[in-house]
N, CA, C and O atoms as a DFTB+ gen file, in Angstrom:
316 C
 N C O
     1  1       9.644      39.311      -9.489
     2  2       9.238      38.431      -8.029
     3  2       8.968      39.872      -6.635
     4  3       9.813      40.508      -6.006
     5  1       7.617      39.927      -6.600
     6  2       8.006      41.538      -4.895
     7  2       8.760      40.357      -3.639
     8  3       8.594      39.145      -3.773
     9  1       9.263      40.720      -2.914
    10  2       9.460      40.513      -1.994
    11  2       8.641      40.239      -0.795
    12  3       9.387      40.145       0.180
    13  1       7.614      40.101      -0.541
    14  2       5.903      39.466       0.073
    15  2       6.288      37.642      -0.592
    16  3       6.662      36.582      -0.088
    17  1       5.925      38.137      -1.953
    18  2       6.192      36.496      -2.291
    19  2       7.432      36.063      -2.325
    20  3       7.523      34.890      -1.965
    21  1       8.043      36.374      -2.507
    22  2       9.602      35.521      -2.404
    23  2       9.664      34.897      -1.022
    24  3      10.235      33.806      -0.999
    25  1       9.269      35.286      -0.033
    26  2       9.140      35.563       1.179
    27  2       7.849      34.200       1.978
    28  3       7.848      33.480       2.977
    29  1       6.916      34.468       0.816
    30  2       5.777      33.685       1.387
    31  2       6.295      32.428       0.495
    32  3       6.057      31.455       1.210
    33  1       6.756      32.067      -0.450
    34  2       7.179      30.744      -1.704
    35  2       8.458      29.779      -0.289
    36  3       8.607      28.601       0.036
    37  1       9.024      30.945       0.100
    38  2      10.408      30.152       1.071
    39  2       9.800      29.785       2.809
    40  3      10.377      29.153       3.694
    41  1       8.123      30.617       2.833
    42  2       7.542      29.619       3.688
    43  2       6.922      28.699       4.006
    44  3       6.532      28.039       4.969
    45  1       6.901      28.862       2.217
    46  2       5.644      27.979       1.714
    47  2       6.720      26.208       1.797
    48  3       6.361      25.152       2.319
    49  1       7.867      26.478       1.164
    50  2       8.566      25.431       0.986
    51  2       9.480      24.492       2.249
    52  3      10.014      23.383       2.256
    53  1       9.302      25.726       3.367
    54  2       9.753      25.060       4.444
    55  2       8.629      23.995       4.723
    56  3       8.702      22.775       4.578
    57  1       7.428      24.861       5.218
    58  2       6.111      23.873       5.572
    59  2       5.889      23.052       4.736
    60  3       5.200      22.125       5.161
    61  1       6.301      22.949       3.260
    62  2       6.443      21.469       2.932
    63  2       7.169      20.619       3.306
    64  3       6.612      19.524       3.389
    65  1       8.473      20.642       3.650
    66  2       9.220      19.853       3.975
    67  2       8.842      19.336       5.607
    68  3       8.946      18.208       6.088
    69  1       8.393      20.548       6.212
    70  2       8.480      20.209       7.738
    71  2       7.023      19.476       7.584
    72  3       7.068      18.529       8.369
    73  1       5.894      19.486       6.999
    74  2       5.108      18.542       6.797
    75  2       5.076      16.980       6.595
    76  3       4.344      16.014       6.813
    77  1       6.543      17.361       5.942
    78  2       6.369      15.634       5.132
    79  2       6.987      15.045       6.179
    80  3       6.500      13.915       6.174
    81  1       7.938      15.117       7.284
    82  2       8.651      15.408       7.901
    83  2       7.634      14.704       9.306
    84  3       7.675      13.582       9.811
    85  1       7.087      15.463       9.505
    86  2       5.800      15.362      10.644
    87  2       5.023      14.107      10.025
    88  3       4.878      13.097      10.713
    89  1       4.575      14.171       8.853
    90  2       3.663      13.073       8.201
    91  2       4.650      11.535       8.470
    92  3       4.042      10.534       8.849
    93  1       6.233      11.466       8.229
    94  2       6.622      10.286       8.452
    95  2       7.200      10.110       9.690
    96  3       7.832       9.079       9.921
    97  1       7.090      10.836      10.384
    98  2       7.183      10.289      12.381
    99  2       6.188       9.719      12.587
   100  3       6.215       8.959      13.555
   101  1       4.800       9.827      11.742
   102  2       3.411       9.296      12.975
   103  2       3.779       7.594      13.050
   104  3       4.942       7.257      12.830
   105  1       2.969       6.781      13.298
   106  2       3.285       5.330      13.728
   107  2       1.326       5.337      13.074
   108  3       0.329       6.046      13.208
   109  1       1.692       4.171      12.424
   110  2       0.556       3.931      11.465
   111  2      -0.480       3.483      12.344
   112  3      -0.227       2.767      13.313
   113  1      -2.204       4.061      11.912
   114  2      -3.164       3.620      12.774
   115  2      -3.871       2.267      12.978
   116  3      -4.909       2.200      13.636
   117  1      -3.075       0.768      12.184
   118  2      -4.275      -0.085      12.091
   119  2      -3.890      -0.937      13.214
   120  3      -2.821      -1.390      13.623
   121  1      -4.934      -0.996      13.524
   122  2      -4.693      -2.034      15.066
   123  2      -4.875      -3.269      14.559
   124  3      -4.653      -3.990      15.532
   125  1      -5.076      -3.797      13.867
   126  2      -4.382      -5.095      13.956
   127  2      -5.923      -5.990      14.060
   128  3      -6.982      -5.632      13.545
   129  1      -5.730      -7.007      14.727
   130  2      -6.562      -7.857      15.278
   131  2      -6.751      -7.544      16.563
   132  3      -7.907      -7.647      16.973
   133  1      -6.066      -7.249      17.181
   134  2      -6.769      -6.056      18.696
   135  2      -7.809      -5.850      18.743
   136  3      -8.485      -6.240      19.695
   137  1      -8.476      -4.941      17.410
   138  2      -9.190      -3.594      17.309
   139  2     -10.705      -4.868      17.899
   140  3     -11.594      -4.434      18.632
   141  1     -10.705      -5.990      17.530
   142  2     -11.933      -7.382      17.306
   143  2     -12.353      -6.761      19.073
   144  3     -13.347      -6.143      19.456
   145  1     -11.223      -7.206      19.785
   146  2     -11.869      -7.656      21.203
   147  2     -12.162      -6.612      21.660
   148  3     -13.017      -6.482      22.535
   149  1     -11.056      -5.032      20.803
   150  2     -11.375      -4.558      21.797
   151  2     -10.164      -4.458      22.969
   152  3     -10.240      -3.959      24.092
   153  1      -8.984      -5.130      22.286
   154  2      -7.946      -5.008      23.552
   155  2      -7.074      -4.138      23.292
   156  3      -6.311      -4.177      24.257
   157  1      -6.645      -3.225      22.439
   158  2      -6.797      -1.957      22.265
   159  2      -7.112      -0.595      23.189
   160  3      -6.593       0.497      22.956
   161  1      -8.084      -0.864      24.314
   162  2      -8.445      -0.097      25.425
   163  2      -7.893      -0.194      26.545
   164  3      -8.156      -0.931      27.495
   165  1      -6.845       0.844      26.362
   166  2      -6.208       0.979      27.737
   167  2      -6.264       2.774      28.553
   168  3      -6.860       3.770      28.142
   169  1      -5.613       2.650      29.484
   170  2      -5.505       3.941      29.786
   171  2      -4.902       5.338      28.535
   172  3      -5.417       6.298      27.962
   173  1      -3.632       4.731      28.609
   174  2      -2.678       5.435      27.055
   175  2      -3.553       5.268      26.259
   176  3      -4.027       6.373      25.994
   177  1      -4.085       4.427      25.673
   178  2      -5.323       5.006      24.188
   179  2      -5.859       5.619      24.753
   180  3      -5.020       6.411      25.183
   181  1      -7.063       5.963      25.249
   182  2      -7.796       7.053      25.869
   183  2      -7.485       8.813      25.993
   184  3      -8.110       9.815      25.645
   185  1      -5.856       8.494      26.849
   186  2      -5.193       9.641      26.400
   187  2      -3.993      10.208      25.759
   188  3      -3.035      10.764      26.296
   189  1      -4.277       9.902      24.191
   190  2      -3.402      10.059      23.343
   191  2      -3.170      11.687      22.649
   192  3      -2.249      12.068      21.927
   193  1      -4.384      12.473      23.171
   194  2      -4.620      13.253      23.009
   195  2      -3.139      14.378      24.036
   196  3      -2.648      15.473      23.762
   197  1      -2.944      13.641      24.923
   198  2      -1.806      14.413      26.063
   199  2      -0.181      13.551      25.505
   200  3       0.838      13.560      26.195
   201  1      -0.259      13.086      24.576
   202  2       0.830      11.826      24.765
   203  2       1.504      12.780      23.407
   204  3       0.945      13.776      22.948
   205  1       3.468      11.937      22.664
   206  2       3.439      12.926      21.860
   207  2       2.849      11.757      20.988
   208  3       3.372      10.807      21.571
   209  1       2.217      11.285      20.127
   210  2       1.290      10.921      19.143
   211  2       0.043      11.798      18.806
   212  3      -0.677      11.845      17.808
   213  1       0.042      12.548      20.115
   214  2      -1.433      13.603      20.019
   215  2      -0.405      14.497      19.632
   216  3      -0.220      14.566      18.417
   217  1       0.221      15.111      20.266
   218  2       1.059      16.206      19.934
   219  2       1.710      16.193      18.599
   220  3       2.339      17.147      18.141
   221  1       1.519      15.039      17.995
   222  2       2.610      15.148      16.061
   223  2       1.004      14.910      15.059
   224  3       0.928      14.932      13.831
   225  1       0.048      14.728      15.884
   226  2      -1.334      14.977      15.264
   227  2      -1.555      16.307      14.693
   228  3      -1.571      16.587      13.494
   229  1      -1.745      17.198      15.820
   230  2      -1.656      18.206      16.359
   231  2      -0.966      19.204      15.243
   232  3      -1.343      20.001      14.384
   233  1      -0.031      18.810      15.641
   234  2       1.311      19.717      14.692
   235  2       0.901      19.401      13.122
   236  3       0.612      20.326      12.363
   237  1       0.899      18.575      12.866
   238  2       0.026      17.953      11.056
   239  2      -0.895      17.988      11.094
   240  3      -1.367      16.937      10.661
   241  1      -2.200      19.212      11.647
   242  2      -3.261      19.659      11.117
   243  2      -3.010      20.807      11.045
   244  3      -3.499      21.435      10.106
   245  1      -2.315      21.361      11.834
   246  2      -2.085      22.944      12.058
   247  2      -0.942      22.761      10.333
   248  3      -1.589      23.213       9.388
   249  1       0.245      22.312       9.962
   250  2       0.963      22.179       9.068
   251  2      -0.140      22.208       7.826
   252  3      -0.184      23.156       7.041
   253  1      -1.025      21.064       7.739
   254  2      -1.578      20.715       6.357
   255  2      -2.142      22.355       6.341
   256  3      -1.631      23.096       5.502
   257  1      -3.484      23.070       7.524
   258  2      -3.691      24.287       7.328
   259  2      -3.616      25.348       6.833
   260  3      -4.402      26.155       6.337
   261  1      -1.462      25.206       7.205
   262  2      -0.817      26.290       6.967
   263  2      -0.507      26.315       5.078
   264  3      -0.552      27.273       4.306
   265  1      -0.226      24.994       4.836
   266  2      -0.282      24.845       3.396
   267  2      -0.943      25.329       2.462
   268  3      -0.602      26.172       1.633
   269  1      -1.930      24.780       2.594
   270  2      -3.214      25.356       2.272
   271  2      -3.706      26.983       1.582
   272  3      -4.090      27.588       0.581
   273  1      -3.285      27.082       3.216
   274  2      -3.636      28.661       2.922
   275  2      -2.326      29.700       1.786
   276  3      -2.401      30.522       0.873
   277  1      -1.103      28.917       2.668
   278  2       0.435      29.675       1.640
   279  2      -0.758      29.238       0.068
   280  3      -1.290      30.026      -0.714
   281  1      -0.830      27.607       0.106
   282  2      -1.027      27.926      -1.167
   283  2      -2.538      28.478      -1.762
   284  3      -2.502      28.649      -2.981
   285  1      -3.647      28.740      -1.228
   286  2      -3.814      29.557      -2.105
   287  2      -4.012      30.863      -1.948
   288  3      -4.979      31.493      -2.376
   289  1      -2.619      31.507      -1.007
   290  2      -2.319      33.130      -0.937
   291  2      -1.482      33.419      -2.530
   292  3      -1.391      34.340      -3.342
   293  1      -0.913      31.859      -2.352
   294  2       0.174      31.971      -3.650
   295  2      -0.448      32.306      -5.002
   296  3       0.121      32.981      -5.859
   297  1      -1.838      31.701      -5.134
   298  2      -2.144      31.282      -6.376
   299  2      -3.576      33.021      -6.796
   300  3      -4.221      33.505      -7.727
   301  1      -3.313      33.221      -5.429
   302  2      -4.062      34.681      -5.920
   303  2      -3.747      35.529      -6.898
   304  3      -4.425      36.152      -7.714
   305  1      -2.125      35.417      -6.591
   306  2      -1.695      36.750      -7.594
   307  2      -2.183      38.001      -7.718
   308  3      -2.788      38.590      -8.613
   309  1      -1.729      38.342      -6.445
   310  2      -1.843      39.867      -5.757
   311  2      -0.602      40.831      -5.763
   312  3      -0.541      42.053      -5.896
   313  1       0.314      39.928      -5.584
   314  2       1.931      40.155      -5.954
   315  2       2.023      40.683      -7.200
   316  3       3.126      40.936      -7.684
């Protein structure tokens, strides 16, 4: 096993664990009965991208893309 493949495998495992933790930290997306009357429409729900929840979504997306890239690279058998 080459050194590069070993490094990529270690990074892949770290990314897997990180992705699992970040997904488990997120809140559920179900709005319940408040969605019927528009009860969740407020200033805070419109600016979620700047909140902790919005940042978790962005970190999850980046980590998921890295997971897919590592998966493809490790299965190309270039090493």
